[in-house]
Structure formats: structure tokens, C-alpha cells
N, C-alpha and C positions, 0 to 999 in steps of 0.2 A: 345533517345541517350541519352548516360550517359557519353560522351564525357569532359573531365576537362578544363575549364580554365580560365585566366584571365582576365579581360573587365577594361579599367578605362575609365572614365566619370564624367557626373556632374548630379544630382537628375535635373531632370525634372518637376516631380508633384509624389504626392503618392496618389496613387490609394486607398488601403486600412491599416489600421493600426489597430493594437490589442492594447493599450495602459497597458494591465494588463501583457499579455506574450512577448511586443516587436514582435508579426509577423507582415511583411510589406509585402506588393508588391507595387514598386515602378515602374516607367520608368527611364532608364536612356539614356543619351544622351551622345555617346562615345566621343572617342576623334576623331574616322574617322565622326562624323555627324549623326552616327547610331540610332535610339531609338531601344531599349530594352527592354522587360521586365526583373524583379528582386526580387523574392520572399525568405523568409527566416526571423530572428531574426534578427532587425537593429532599436533598440528603438532610437525614438526620428529623427526619417529623415526628413529631411525636403528639401524642390527645395533649390538649389541654393549650395548645399555643394557639392562637390567633393568625390568619391569613389573609390577607387581599390575592386571589388570583385572578388574572385577567388571561383566556385562551377561547379557546372556538369550540362551539358545542356540537356534539355529534354522537349516534346511536350508532352506540352495538350492538352487534345483531342478536346477543344473548343477554348482555347487561342491562340495555337500555340508555336512555339516556346520560351523558357524562361530558361532562369541560377537561378537555387538553389543555396545562397548564401552558403558558409561553411564558409569564412573565410572574413570578409570586414573590408581595412584599409580607414579610411575617413581623410575627409581633409578638414579646411575652406574656404571657396573660399575667394579668392583673388581680383578676380576682382572688380569695383564698381558695374557693373551691377546686377550679381552675390551675391555680398551681400545684399543688396537692396532687392534679391530674395528672398533671407537665412533668411531676419529681418522681411521681411513682412508676412511670413508665417506662423508667432502664433511661433515660434519656442522661443519666450522669453515674458512672462505676460504681459500683458500691455504697451506691443509696438504696435503700431495700424503702415499700411501702411504709413499716412501723416510726422506721426515721424522717421519713418525707410526714409523715403527719405529725411528729410531736414538731418540727421544724416550722412547720404553717400554725401549729397553736400558739406556739412561743413568740412568733415573730411576725404572724401575719401576712400582710402587703409586702412587707420589708425582706419576706424571705429570701428571695431572688439576690437581691442587692447583698445583703448581710453573707451569701452564700460564695459570693463573686468577691466581695473587695473586703470582708471583716472576718474570715475564717473563726478568728480567736473566739469568738462569740457563741461559736457554735458548741463549746464545751461545756455550757450550762445545762445540755441534755443529758440525760444519761447514758451510759455508755459511750461517749462521744470523747477523746483525748486529744491531746494538741496534735498529734501524728495523725489520727484519723482524721480531724478536720481539715490538717492542710491538704489531705489526700483527696478526701470530699472536695474541696474549692479548687485543685488542679486540675482535677476529672471537669468541673462543671465547666472552668472557661476552657478546656480542650473542646468540648462539644462546642461552645459560643464562640469558640475561633471560627467553626467552618460553618456556622451560620452566620457569620459575620462576613466572611467571606464570598458568600452566597448573594449577602444583603450589597456589598462592596458590589460587585460585577452585575448585576440585575441592576445597579443604577445607573450604565451602560448597557444596558440590554446585550451585556454576556451570556451565554447558555449556564446555567449550573453545572451542566455537568463538566463544566471547565474548572470548578472550583476543584472535584475530585481529583485532577490530575496534578492542580496545582498545589494540593494538600501532601498527594504523591511525591510530587520532586520536591516541597519544601517545609515540609512538616508543619507543625502546627504554627509556626511563625510566617508562613503563607501569607496573610494580608500585612503584616510588618515590615514582609522585604519585600511587597508589592508596592506600599506608600513609601517608601525606599527608592521604588525605581518603579515605575509601574511599564518600561520599556519591556520589561523583562516578558510579559505576557506576548509578547512580539517573536520571541525565541522560538526558533523551528520546530520546538517537539509541543509548543502552547497555540500556536498558528492562528492566534490573533492581527489583523492587516495593519502593517506599522500606521498607516494612515491616523485609524480609529486611537489605538495606543496615546499616536502621536498626539490627538487630539482629549485625551485624557490628561494624561501629565501635563497637558501646557494649563488644562482647565485647573489644574490644582496645585497651579501656581509655578513650577517649573519653570525657569526661564530658555529662550528658545538655544542660546549659546551653553547652555549647560552644559557639561561634559558627559554625563549616564548618557542624554539625548544621542550627541553625536555618534558617542561609541556604540550604542545601539544601532543607530542608523547604520553603522558599516558592516554591523555584524548580520544585521537583516539583509543586508543586499547581498554579502556572500552567500548566505542559508538559502534567498530567492534564487540566484543564480544555478545553484545547486538545483532547482526541482528544474530549470531549463539545461543540463548536463555538464554543467561547468564546473570541476575541479577546484580551480582558481579564478580569480581573475588579476589580468595585470594593476601594478596599482596605477596607474593612470588613471584607468578606467572608474578602476573602482572608489578614486578621489572624486571624478565628476561626476560619476552615477550619484554620489551619495551628496555630494551638493547641490546637486539639480533635486533630491527626494527632500532635501530639507531647507532648500532655497537660500543657500549659506553660499560665502563665500570659500572659495577652496583650500584654504589656510587651516577653516575649524576641523575640516575631515584628514587634513594632512598632519594636524597637530596630535588627534587623536587614533591616529593611525599608530602614528611610534609610540604613542603610551599604549597601546595593546599590543604592540612586537613587541614593546623590554617584557608585559606584563607575564607574556607567552600565549594568549589567546588567538592570536592570531601567528603566521609565520610567514615572510617575505625571502624567496631566494630568487635567483637569476637563471632563466628557465626561458634558453634561446636567447631572443633580442626583450626579449621583458622581466618586467622584476611581477614576480610572480607572487598574488597575497590569497593564505592559504588560512582556512579555519583550520584548528590546529590537529581535528580529528582527521580532517583528508590528507596532511599532508604526512601527517605518521600514515596511514594506508598505502599512499603511494610510495614513498620513501620506503615502506617495510616491504610491499612487493617488490621493486625492482632489486631489496638486498636478497630476497629470499628466492626469486626468480635467478638470479646470478649464482646463488648457492646449490640451485637443482640443474644447470647447466655447467656447471664448473665440477659439478660429481664425476665419477670417472665410468664411463659407457660401458654397459654388458657387451662386448663380442660374441654372442652368440651364434650360433652358424647354424639355428633351427629355422632359419626364415626362409630360404629356400624349401626346406622338404615341408614345410605345415602350409604353404603354398601350393603347396601341387598337393597335396592334401583335401584342402577346401575346396579348391578345383575340381578333382577330380568326386568328390561328395555332393558336390553343388549343381554338377555338371555346370562350369563357365569357366571360361578362360579371364584373367584380370589382363586388364592392361598393364601400361610399361607406369605409369605414374600410381598406380594403387599398389604394384607389387613393390616399385618407391616406398610408399608409406611404410607397409608393412617388416620392411627390411628395415628400416631406419627406426622404426618404433623399437626394435631389439636391441637399437646399438647406442641412443638417443636420450637422455633425461626429458628433453622436454617436444613436443614433438604436436604441432598444427595442419589439422588436415581441413580443408576448404575449398565448395564448389557448390556448385548451384545444385538446383532439382535435376535426375536424372544422370548424375554425374559418377553416381556410384559410391557417395559417404557409405551409406548402410554396408554393405559389400564390403568392402574395406574394415568397419569397424566391425565387422564377423572377423576378419582377418588378422586383425588385431588381439582381440579377445583371444580367441582360438590359437595363438601365437605365446601371449601370455600365460595361457593354462597350460601348453609343454613346456615353457620354462620352469612352469611352477610356482610363478607370481601369484599373490593372493591379490584380490585389486577389487576397485570401489565401482562403479558404472550412477553416474549423476546428471541432471541436469534441473535447469534454475525454476520450471514450473512441474505440476504433476502428471499433465497429460506428457508432458516432454520427456518425462521420466520412464513414463510408462509405456509409449511408444519405444523407447528406446531398452527396454525392458523385453518386451516385443519381439523384437529382430536379431537380439543376443543372445535368447532364453535363460538371461541372468537378472536376479533380483535388481533393481535400480530406484533412485530415489531422490529428492529434492536437495538441493546443495545443502539449504538450511537446515535438512534433518540428518542428512550426512554429518555437519557438525556440530547438531547435539544443540539445537537454541532454546535458549532458555532465559528466564529475565532475575536478575538480579535482584534480591528480596529487599538488601539493603537501600539500592540504589533507585529499583524501578525501571535500569538501562537493559536493553538484551544485549545478553552476553552470547557467546559461542559455548558450548563445557569441554568442547575440542577445540587445542591451541598447540604452542609451544609444552605445558609443562603437562600435559593430556592430549600425546597429537594421533593421528587417525594410524590403526596399527594394520596399515596394507602395504602392499610393495607396488601397486598401481593405482592411478586414478583416472580415469576416463570420461570427461564433462563433453555433453553435446547440447548445441543451441546456446554456443560460446557467446553469439553475440550479441543474447541480452543480460550476460554478466556483467554486474555495474561492478568498479573499482573498490569499494567498501566490501561487498563479498567476495571477489575476486581476494583481497586481501588480505582478509578472514580466513580463505580457503588457503591458502602456500601457508600462513600459520599454522595450519593444523598437519601438515603434512614432515616427515619425518626427511631429515636428509639421507639423498637416492632416492625415495621415490619416483617414480617415474610417472612424467603429467601427462596425457594424450586432451588435447583440444579441438574439439570440432564444431565446425557452425559454415553459416553462408554468411562469406566479410560481406557480402552487396545488401543486405536487408539493414531495416533501418537500425541503428545504434539504441542499447538500452536505452530504459526509461530512466532507468537511476544516473549519477554521475559518472563520467568518465565515456570512454571508447576505444574498450578494453582490450576487445579481440582486435582490432581494427589499427590501436598502436604495436600492440606486437608481432602482428603481421611485420608492419611497416618499420617496424625499429632495422629489420635484418638481423638481428642477432639469434631469432631462432628459428631450428629447422621447420619449412613451412613447404607441404605437397599441393600446388593448387590441382586439380580434377577438375580439367575444362572439357574434357569430352562428353557428348550427348550418348549413351548407348543406342542402339538402333529400338530398341525396346521400347525404351522412354522414351526416343525420336519421334514415335506415334502418337502421342498426346501431345497437341494442340497448348492445352496449360503451360507444359514443358518447352516448346517450341516457341512461343508466344512469352514466356516467362524469360528465355533466353536474346528475344529479342530487345524487351521493353530494354534488360540489362546493360543492351549495347546503345541503346537510343533511340533505338527503330519503334514506330508504332507498332501495338500488336495486330494480328489480321484479325478484321473485322468482318469478315467474311460467314455466314450462317453454316457455310456448308463445312462445318467442323464436328467431331463428334461429341466434345467436351470441353468447350468453350463457344461462346455464343455473346451478341451482342442486340441489344434492342433501343433503337434506337427515340428519342424521348428527351431531345432538348427542352422541355419546357419541366421546369422543376416537378411541379406536379404533380402532370403525368407519370414524369418516372417515377414518382414516388407510390401513385397509386398503381404502375405497374409493380413494383415490388413486395406489394403489400398481396397483390393476385399470384405473382410466384409463390410467396411463400404459406399462401391460404389454400391455392386449388391447382395450378397449373403443373408442380412440382410434385405435388402429393397424388395425383391425380395422374398425371401421364407420366410420369418417370418414377412412381413409386417409391420417392424418394420424403420421408415422414421430415412435418415442419420442424421438429427438434436434431436432426441433421442439416439442416440447411442454417447457415452464419449469414448474415446481411452485414457485411461493412461499408463502411465509408470514411473520407477523409476528415471530416468537421463534427462537432456536437451540432452547430448552428444551424438553421434554415429550417426549410421542407423538408430536405435529404440528409439533414445532421441525426443525431441517433436521438436527441431529446424529442422530435418528432415523429419522426420513427418509429421510435420503440412503444409510443401513444399509441401511434395505431396499430403498431403488428399487434400490444396485449389485446385491445379489442377485437382485433380478425383471429388471433389464434386461442386465446383464453380470457374470451366475454365472462363476464359478470353473469354469474350464478348461485341458484339457489344454496346449492352445495360446497362453495368456494368459498371461504370466510378472507376478509380482505382487509387490511390494516395501511391505514394511509399515513404520512410523514412527510409532513412538508406539503411539496408541490407534487410526489410521487405517490400514484396507487401500487401496493403490493395485494400480489391475490396468489391464493395455491396455486400449483402448478404453475407459477413464472420461473421465465430463467434472468438469472439474476447476476450480478458480476460484484467483486469487491474489488475497490477501488484504492485502499491503503494497507498498509503491511497491517496486519493485528496479530500480536503472539501472543494474545491472550485465549484466542479463542480457545474452547478445548472441543475435540474432535473424538467422536467413536467409530469406529469401522464394524460391519457387521460380523463381527469375530471377535469383537467385544474388544479388542486390541484400541487405546487411547494416541490420543497425541494434541497437539497445541499446535497452531499456527495457520490462519487465513490469509493470503496475500494478494496485493494490487496484481488484477488481471488473474483471481481464480472465478471459474465461472459454476453454476450451483443452481439445482432445481428446488422451489418453494415448495416442502414436502408435507408442514403444516402451520399455522397459523391456532396457537390455543385459542382456545373458548374464549377466556378472560381478555383475550387481545393485550397479552402480558411480553408474548414472546413467539418466537416462529420457530422451525428447524428446517434447514438447509443441508441439502446433500449437495456434496463438492466433489461429486467424481467417489463417491462411494464413502465420504466421510461426513457423518450426518452430525452438523453440529449447531446450536441451540443459540441465535441473536434475540438480544434484548430490544425493545425498540428504540433505546437510546445511541444505538449501534447502528440503528440502518441509515444513517448520514453516511455510510462506509460503503452503501449500497445502492446500486442501480440496476436497471431495468438491462437485459442482457441480448435480446431479440436483434438490436443491432447496436454493434460496437463499435470503434475509431481502429483503422488500421494499425496504429500504433498498440494498441490492448491487446489484437488478438496475436501479437509478435507470439512465435512459442506453439502456438498451437494448430492443428488442422481440423480440418472441414471435409464431410461428406460433398457439401454443393456449397459454393460458395457465392451472394450476389452481391457484387459491387454498386453504391452508388456514385455515377460519375458527375454530377452534377456541377456547375462554375462553386469553387469556396475559396478561401487568401488562396494568393501564389506561393505561399512558403508550406502549406500543406499540398498543393497538387503540383508533389515534383514525381523525378523518376524513384526514388526510393520507395515511397506509398504504394504506387500501381504494384511495381516488383515484388514487394512483400505480398500485397494484397489477392496476386496471382498466386504465388509459390504458398497460401493459404487452403486452396481448392486441391482434394486428391480426384475429384472424378466429374466433377463439373465445375464450369467457371461461367458464370452470366456476369457479363455488364450493362446497367443501363442507364442511358443518361445519354451524354454531347458528344459527337466521335472529333468534334475538335477540342473538347477538355483535355479526352482521353492519347490526342496527338499531344499534346501542349505536356501531359506528363510524363508524356515520353524524353521527351525534348528537355525537359525541365531539370537538368540536373545538379540542382541550385543546394548545397548540403550547409545545411549551420553549425558554422565553426565552431566547437568545443574544445574550449582551455583544459587542457590536460598536458601532463608534461611524462609520462610514462613514455612514450615514444622516446622521448629528447634523452630521460635518467639510463635507460637502457643503450642508446644507440651510441651516448658519449659517455658511458660507463662513470656519469656524475653518483656521487654516494653524498648524503644527507652529514 
């Protein structure tokens, strides 16, 4: 049942509590004397405190009826017995049951007020010195700070889990910091929409033209555009956009932009014909990337003469003959500090990379192989016979205990001890990650960047791979010849056709590429479900877990939201032996395919060999292995990494039977089914169609409107990304 209700009562006992995210299971004794179970984010809950809980009733398969808290109003206890229960629960560090009893016996209903505001009065108690009294009062105020922060946020219907993030960032003074500048809630790491934060602040009495509001809007706009891939914004666009956001004249953001520039929060620098405005961290990432690339490019090249000999050995052992461009790539890898290798499917990138790896081995070079995603790294390892790992793992990602910020242990101070690094699927690498990689390389380290420049750009900010190629500063080998064996694949032929602006062949006489004409979106969706549930498993022996449905959009009958709901129902239906957990509008079920939607560096995972690590990243796909019988956690397998997820982390997950083409970058699937129903024109573009087709290894099926397919192939529109890396490299500008 999902009926909403509000219940009032007193916390009887806390059954479970996650200190990191505040997720809590407790028993509440209502004003009617009934004992009920409450689950949700209620940080710092302790026995004895009063609560008013609003949420939805639900029935847990094993624990029965419970209420999932959506809003919680908390009250300090007033009855002496409840005050004693509250204080003896451990809410105040250093305060045990004996001292708590003496306090209540001495001060009665005034106990909490004395503890917080008049600690000197506590010295009348036996064993409580003035210093001890101050320590107890400080510990109590710290505990109350989190409660009051939660209360402040709940007043504006903001989730309690946000309080945990704010306390981690701003410490015990988080509430006072927010009262001074509520717009901090809209900083990127906090994620509250600016419109809501603005409404809160104006409601608190801040004037519309105050400096805090305008500066917050400028920073918010740059953070927001970063999500759209931009590294900077031209100052004129930043000022215009901020003026519209605030419904204010341009002179307000113009004035405060100058202030932020003087404070060093933002950086402005001429890039081309624009006055580029950066968040400082993005400017540092781009400027650092240029400087370090220049250093790698200027390193003395190795004039090794082994390339030709190694090429002949590889050709003999593999029974192949390298094309001239492939031979050129291997030769260049022996001579230059930085090399780019790019080409579409079937052009021999894999064979060329194997040649470069063999060359480096013969030269006695230690090397590291890496890729942006776990699956891409696994493929790279399989084709080269060497261990490959994600870029994040290569760089030793960790969290700074003091600041809470994500950092990499490998940097200028502790660089990678290797002679060469090869990065695959380079089109997926954004600017901050690329900059971090360069900072971790010793002078003279060889760098080989491999990828398909015609795929969609990275989800994160920047257009790194394209910028590097177009700068003209880095030796680049373009593999354009499709090998005869690869040309037999209609997947590869059609991918290259689309890349040149021609629609794919939609005749159904091809062995691995098919089109099912379904102009009506409802019929298209029905056909997609049928393909995954029965036709492909029964007719081609392709199990559903090796079929990936792709679509350009999240919305509509052929969007990910609706397709995932229907595919879950068809492929993993409700069953007594599969536990479920509902979070918001999404129902998760054991056996479901799920995708992580944001980088979470804190998730700890374990491999079958008992090795451990941390970090599950945006786009990682896993399978729900188990939902805890208590409903408090689930275990998800991400390509052999078993990671526990508490319910408060479920807002980072979504079903992944169907995913957008953007989210499928860097992955490869045995069979791909692409929905080609009409969608916004900005999504129906050549890059989306090309990227979708190149995700299929054995079978590609398009379902939908043939007109939409042709339009996608012809529409070469690309959103311009404001990025200065190409300009810096091609013009030699230094900060």
C-alpha cells in the first residue's frame, strides 16, 4: 500500500542507523500507544525524542507494515523520563546513564536548556568539573546542530540526506553558514536548483540585488553549463544568462563578475575572439593540461630502430599484413612522446594497439593500459593480453579525509612509475580526468591515446579528444581503410555510411543489421519488448542479458523511462522468490539490470578474490544480486565487483534494460536494439546514430520510423562546446 499519512509519537528504540548517510530504522510509539516501524533518512535519531513523521505506508515482505518517512519534524523531549532516555542513549558524547540520571534528578524539565546554555550549573553534580561541563555542553550543541540543520532543510522540503553532505563540507557551523548565504545550497556539490534556493533566500529577507545572490547566480550558471559540456562561457553570454536568471539588469552581474574575478573565484582569459570566464578549477585543469602536454611533446624522442623488426614479427605470428597507416602508427610510437590513433570500427585499431604494445615490450618499456570504464578496460586487457584498469583506479582515486574532496594519489608529488601509458576509448575522457592523468605522468613518459573521434563527446566537460586532434600539435594517425574481413559486417558498413551522412541500408537481407518498420511509437515499443523477451532468445539464442536497448531520449513511449518499466515487467516480473524495494517512482527487484547515474567515490566493492576497492561511476551497469530481507540494503554486481547500496543511495541508480545512447558510450554489446521513434531534433543527430550502431558486436536492430533514421544520418548538428584546449595548443598560449 502507498497511502500517505502523518503520525506523531516518541522514539522507542533505534533498530538500525547508517552514520554516513543518516538512513535509519526505528520504532515509534504513537500518541495512541501503538508501536510502528519508521524507515528513512533521520540522522541522529535517539530514543526519547518526539517526532511527527509524514510518509507513505508500505508493506515489507518480511517485516510487515511500515512508514517510509518523507518529512520528519522532530521535538526535544519535555517529560523527565523521556529526557533521561534521550540523554542516556549516547546522543551526547561523554555523557553516560549515571550522569544523565543525576542531571534529570537535579534540573528536571530544565535539563536540556542547562546543558546547552548554562553548562557552568552542571558543576553542582558529583564528578563534573568546569572543564567536563564545557565538554558536555559542546558535545550536546554539536549533536543539536545536525538536528537543527535537518529541521531547517525540512522546512523547505529538502531531503535530510542533504544535511549529511552539508555537515561534511561546512562542519558543525553548517547551519549558521547557510543562514548567512542560503545560495550555497545551489553549489554544484549540493545540487539544489537555484530557483528553489533563491526562493528560500528571498523568503528569509535577503534583498533581490544583494551581492550574495548575484555572485551565487554567476557561479551556478557556470556549474550548470559545465553539465552541458562547457569548460567556460564567454563573459557576454555569462552576463546575459545570469541577468535572465535573476530578472535583473545586466549591470548587476557585470559588477559582481568583476568582484569574483578579483577574489580569484573565477578566471577570465582571452580565448580566440572570446573573453572566456572559467570556474577556477576548470581553468586550472585546462591550463595545466596544456603545460604538461607541451612538456611531453618537447621531450627528446627515442630513435629506436626496432619498429620495423617488431612489425615483421607481429605480422608473421598473427598471419596478417599491416596496412601502411598501421605501420606508420607503430613507427611513430617508437619515436614520439605523444601519439593519437583514431579510426572507426573495422579499421584495425585493435591490431595496431597490439603492435604498439609489442614494440614497447621489445624496447624494455614498462607500460600501463587504461580506459575510462571498467568494460572498456576489460576489453583492452583481453585484446592485448595485459592487465588494464580504469583511469580512476590507475590514478589512485581517494577522498581527502579533511575536506571530503575527491583526489588522486598519483600526481606530481607521486607520479606513475611507468615509461608509457596507453588510453583506449579516449573520446569518453573529459577535461578534469585528462588533466589529472597528465599531472601523474613523469617527464618523458610516452602517451598513446586511442579512440573514435566521430563518437559522441564525453559526458563531462570538454571535448578533449577532438581538441587534441584539431590542434594540429600532436602526431595523429587516421585509420580509414575498412579491412576486407570487417567489411563483411553490415554493422560496420552502415556505421561508416552514417558517418559520411548517408542513411544506413534498411533492407532486411543483411546478416547482422535489420530494420523493423514501426512508425507508430506504441507499436515500436511493443516490438522492442517482443524482441527482447521472445524473438531474439528463441530464434537466435541470444539471452536477454546480452541484449541492450538504446534510445536517444528518456521521455515518451520509446524513451528509457517507459521502456525500462515495460522491460522489467517482461524480463524480470514480480515473483515470490524475488525481493523488491521501491524508491520514489522506481521499483527495484532482485535480478534487475541497473545503471549508476553519477560518480560515487565512496562505494566500497569486493571482488571474488576478496580484493577491495572504492568507486562506482556514472554509466557503470550492474545486476541486483540481493535485497536484504530487512529492506535496508541491496547488493549489486558491477562486472565482478559486489557493492552494497543503502536505500538512501538509490537516487543514484536507474533501471538499465534501456539506456540512452549517451550513457552507452564505451560499452559494447552482443546485440543492440535501437528505438528510432521521433524525438527532439537535438537528439536525432548523426553522432547519436553512429555511436549507437558502433555499440553492437554481433547484431544491430533498428525499430521505428525510417524517416527518423534518414533524418538522423543527415543531421550533423553538434552542440558547440566552449573549450580552450585546442586554442591553447595551436596558439601556444600559456597562462
